[in-house]
N, C-alpha and C positions, 0 to 999 in steps of 0.2 A: 513831671509835667510842667510845661511852660506856663509862666504867670501872665505873660502879655502876648498880644497878637504877633508882635515882631519876633519875640523869642520862639513862638510856635513856627513861624515861617522860616526862621533860621534853622530850626531843628529839621524841618522838612527838606530844606536845601542841603543840609549836611548829610541827610540820608541818601538823597539822590547822588551827591558827589561821591559818597562812599561806594555806592553800587557801581558807578562808572570806574572808579579806581580799581575795584576788584576785577571788573571785566578786562581792563587794560593790562593789569598785572598778569592775569591768567593768559591772555593772548601772548604776552611777551614770553612766558614760560613755554607755551605751546610752540612758538616759532623757534625758540632756542632748541627745544627737544627735536623738532623736525630736521633742523640743520645738522645736529649731531648724529641723528639716526641715519641721515643720508650719507654723511661722511663715513660712518661705521659700516654701512652696507656697500661701500666702495662704488657708489654711483658715479657717473661722469663728473669730472672736476668742475665743469662750467655749471652744472646743475647744483652742486654743493655750494659753489661760490655765490650763486644767485640766491639760494636760501639764506646763507650767512649774511649776504648784503641786505636782504629784506629785513632780517632780524635786527641787524645793526641800525638800519634806518628807523625801524619802529622804536627801538630803544632810545635813539636820539630824539625822536618826536615826543615820546613820553616824557623825557627829561625836559624838553623845551616847554611842554604844556604843564609841567609841574606835578605829574603823577609820580615820578621818582626823582631823586636828587641827581644832579648832573654828574657828580663824581661816582655815584652808584652805576649810572648808565655807562660811563667810561670804563669802569672796572669790569662790568659784565661784558662789554664789547671786547675788551682785551682778552679776557679769559675764554670767550667763545672763539675768537680768532686763533688763539694758541691751541686750544683743544681740537678744533676742526683741522688745523694744519697738521697736527700730530696724528690724528686719526687717518687723514688722507695719505700721509707718507708711510704709515705702518709702524711708526715709532711707539704708539700707544696701543696696547691690546686690552680689550675689555673682556673679562672672563664671565 
């Protein structure tokens, strides 16, 4: 328990920020999964690219807002692009 009013307020702020970070990270995972599922299902290329583009944009926004590290966002974008490209071309088969 906090000893001062300011420490109590900082604890409340930390709790709110934690909830927001959890929501943002969950949304990033969902967008990534939707893009990869669309690529796996052989949906039209423009639809897959639109989903990948929106996931990349969200990752970059999360990095610029400090929810994830910039290098983490860059790494996730690169891996998403590679995997989506391989799934669309048929190089990668998921069993």
